[in-house]
N, C-alpha and C positions, 0 to 999 in steps of 0.2 A: 518836763513831764507833768509837773503840777499845773502849768499853764494850759497844756493840752487837755488834762483831765477836767479842769474848770470850764474850758470851752465846750467840751462834750456834754457836761452835766448842767450847763446853763439852761434856764427855762426856755429860751428861744430855741436851743438845740433840741430839747426834749419835745417841744411842740412839733418839730420837723420829723420826729421818728415816725416810721410808717405805722398807721393804725392807732397812734397815741390819741388822736383827737376823738376816736370812737369810745375810748375807755370810760370817761365820766358818765356819759349818757347810757352806755351799755350796762354799767354797774347799777345805775338808777333803775332802769327798766327791769333788770334781773332781780333787784331787791323787791320791787313792787310785785313782780310775778311770784316770787317765793312767799311774800307776805300773803298774797291771794290764796295760795295753796294752804298756808297755815290757818288762815281765817276760816276757810271752808272746812278744814279738819276740826277746828275747835267748835264751830257752830253745829257740826253734825248734820248739816243739810246737804245731802249728797246730790240733790237735784240742782243745787246752785253751782253753776259752772265757774271755775277759776278765771275763765276769760272775762266773765261779766264782772266779777269782783275786781279783777285787775284794771279793767277800763274805768270802773267807778273810782278806784284809788288814784289812778292817773288823772282823772278829771278833777278830783278833789285837790291834788297837789298842784296841778296847772292853774286852777282858779282861786287858790288861796296863797300858796307860797310863790307860785310862778315857776316856769321852766327857764333857768338861766341859759344864755346863748352858748356857753361852753358845753352844754349838754346836748345841743341840737344835733351834731353829727352822729352821736351814738343812738339818739332817739330815732333818727331817720334810718340808720343802719338796722335797727330792730324792726322797724315797720316794713322794710323791704327784704333784706338778705335773710334775716332770722326767720321771717314769716315764710319765705319761699322754701327754706330748708325744712321748716316744720310741716309744710304741706306735702313735701316729698315723703317724709316719715309717716304721714297720716295714712299712706297706702298700706302700711304694715297691719292696719286694723281691719283690712278687708281681704276676702279671698273669693275665688270663683266657686268654691263649694257652697258658700253662703247663698249665692245666686240660685244654685240647684235646690237648696232647701226651701227657698221662697216659692219656687215653681214658676212656670210660665205665666199662669194667671196672676199670681201675686206680683211678679215683676212687671207685668203689663199694667196692672193697676197703679203701681208706684210710678212708672214712667209717664203714664197718662195724667196722673195727678200732678206730677212735677211740671210737665209741659203746659197743662191747663192753668195751673196757678201762676206760672211765669207770664203767660199771655194775658190772663185776666188782670194781674197786678199792674202790668205795664199799661194796659188799656185804662184801668181805673186812675192811675197816676196822671195819664194824659188828660183824661176828662176833668180831673180836679185841678189841673194846672201845676202839679208838683214836678220839680226838677227831675229830668230823666235819670240822672246818675243816682240820686237818692232813691228813686222808684226801683231801679234795677237792684240796688243793694237790699231793699226790703223784700223784693221778689225772690232773690237768691236765698236770703236768710230764712224766709218762710217755706220755700219749696224744697230746700235741701237739708241744711244742718245748722241753722241758727248762726251764732256769732262766727263760727269757723268758716262757714260759706261766705259770710259778709266780708271778712278780712281777706279771704282768698279771692273773691270776685273783684275786690277793689284793686288788685294788681293789674286788672284789665280796665275796669271802669274809671279808675283814677279820680274818684270823687274826693271832696274835702274830708278832713278828719271829723268835722262836725256832722257830716252826712253819715259817716261810719258809726259815730256814737248814737245818732238818732235811730239808725236802723237796728243797732244792737238793743237799744231800749225797747223798740217795738217787738222784737222777737222774744225778749225777756218777759215783757208784760203778758203778751198773748199766749206764749208757750206755757207760762205759769197758770194762766186761766184754764188751759187744756187739762193740766194735771188735776184740777179741781172738778171740772165739768164732765170729762169723759167717764170716770168711774161712776159718777152719779147718774149718767145717762145709760149705763150698761144694762141696768135692770129693766129700763123701759124698752130698749132696743132688742134685748134678748139675743145678743150676738154669741156665737160659739167662741171658746177661748182663742182659737186660731184667728177668727175673723176680727175679734177685738184687738188682738196683738197686731194684726196687719193694719187695722185702722190707726192705732197709735203710731206704729212705725212709719206709715205712709204720710202722716199729717202733722204730728207734733214736732216742734221746732228743734230743740237741742237733744242730743243723745241722752244726756242725764235725765231730761224731762220725759223722754220716751220710756226709759227704764222704770222710773217712778210710776208713771201712768199705767203702763202695761202690767206691772207686777201687782198692782192693787187688785187685779182680777185673777190672780193666781200665777203659779209658776209657768204653766203652759203658755198663757198669754204673754207673760214677761219674756220668756225665751224667744218666742216667735216674733214679738215686737222688736226685740233687740236685733235679731237677724234681719228683719225687714228694714229697719232703720239703717243698718250698715250697708245693705244693698242699695238703699237710696243715696247714701253718701258716695257710693261708687260713681254715681252719675255726675258728681262734681266736676270731674275732669272733662267729659264731653261738653258740659254746660259752659265751662270757662273758654274752651276752644271755640265753641259756636259764638259766644259773646264777643270774643276777640275778632272773629271774622266779620261779624256785624258792625263792630266799631270801625274796622278798617274801611268797610264799604260806605260808611256815612261820612267819611272825611273828604268832602269836596264833591260837587255835583258832576264834574267832568271826569271821564275815565282817566284822562291824562293826569289829573290832579290827585287821584286816589293813590294812597300808599299801600304797600303790601301789608297784609295782616300781621301784626306783631305776634310772634310765636312765644307763648308762655312755656318755655322749655321745662320749667319745674313740673308741669303737668305730666310730661313724659316720665320724669322721675317718680311721680306719684304712681303711675301705671306700672313702672318697673318694680317698685316696692310691693305692689299688690300681687304681681306675678311671683315674686320671691316668696311671699307669704303663702300663696296658693300651693306651692310645691314644697312647703316646709323646709326651706333652705336655711332658715335662721333658727337656731335652738331657742326653746321657750324662755329660759332665763334671760338671754340677751334681748329677745323680742319684748318681753315684759318691761325691761329697763328702757328700751327705745320708745315704747308706748308712753311711759311716764315722762320721758324726755320730750316727746312731741307735745304733750299737754302743757308742759312747762314753757316750751318755746312759743307756743301759741299765746300763752298768758303774757309772756314778755312782749310780744308784738301788740297785744291788746293794751298793755300798760302804755306802750309808746303812743298808741292812738289817743288814749286819754290825755297824755301829756301834751299833745298837740291840739287839743280841742278847747275852744273858747265857749263857755256856756252861754255867754251873751249872744253869740252867733247862732248857737243851737236854739235858743229861745225865739230868736227872730224868724225861724222857719215856720212858726205857727202850728196850728192844729191839723191842717190838711194832710201832711204826711202821716199823722197818727190815724186818720181815717183810712188812708191807703193800707196801713198795717192791719187795721181792724177788718177791712174788707177782704184783704188777702187771707187772713186767718179764718174768717167765716167761710170763704170759698173753699179753701183746702180741706177744712173739716167736713163740710157738706158734700163736696164733690167726691172725695175719697170714700165717704160712707155710702153714697149712692152707687158707686161702682162696685163696692163690696157686696151691697145688698143685691145687685143685679147678678153678679157672678156666682155668689155663694148661696143664693136663695133656692 
């Protein structure tokens, strides 16, 4: 019996246990994700996304201490499986009634702004010679919902972790600039509270950044801006599906060489959760807990991205992708404002 027990508990046997290889890396990413939440709470800066803090902490760990090889399986698991589960749960923050509140005109402005920003950013990246995958990530982060859209889009784009980190840096910098500039411009533009909230919701990058920006103009702007932003997040699912189909069509010039479009099944889960939320099938206490869990799981995935990112490679990408991020930010801000002025004038 003692011999059998020793054999079972031997290190080589433990390494063969299912899932054991994921544990060290998963614990590390979870610890960084939890630390990101704590730092946000201590700082009191609610506009600072835990995802951004988590990726910065992961970057710092990777480029100082280094990520040991034993942590690799768990880090990869966090970037893929944990992320996809978090995206499914993200659907609980949306409902069809929110779309009704925004109205047909508002939703049309949001959709047109998203489509226009995506196309402009891809065009600009091509003109500047920036890698297509990095350009797509910047486009997704700017047009939809910041870091969450970037990590979700990368399940299809499959860019490097350095690209993800660069794109997250872009939406962080320019989304923060919007928080400062939009309220300052409100007096000059003389927008109604609803129009200002729609402008913030249709163009500012992160959800937290939208809330801070819109509420500086009062409760009416803040509430409408939040609803508009969540309606914009709803378009994440069709955007990923469309990008997936485009990616498949680009694989090979001959029709016989083209592979079927990879179906991101987690997007269907996202839609299912949105429908559940629309019909109030999940009690509020449980839903509130799941929303907090979603934010934590996204932070865990962001930490994994940071742990896989080499700053030296990030620096080597140069300043051109930053110009793409700046151009994309200026476009979405100006284009959405133009549409709002035309529709609500």
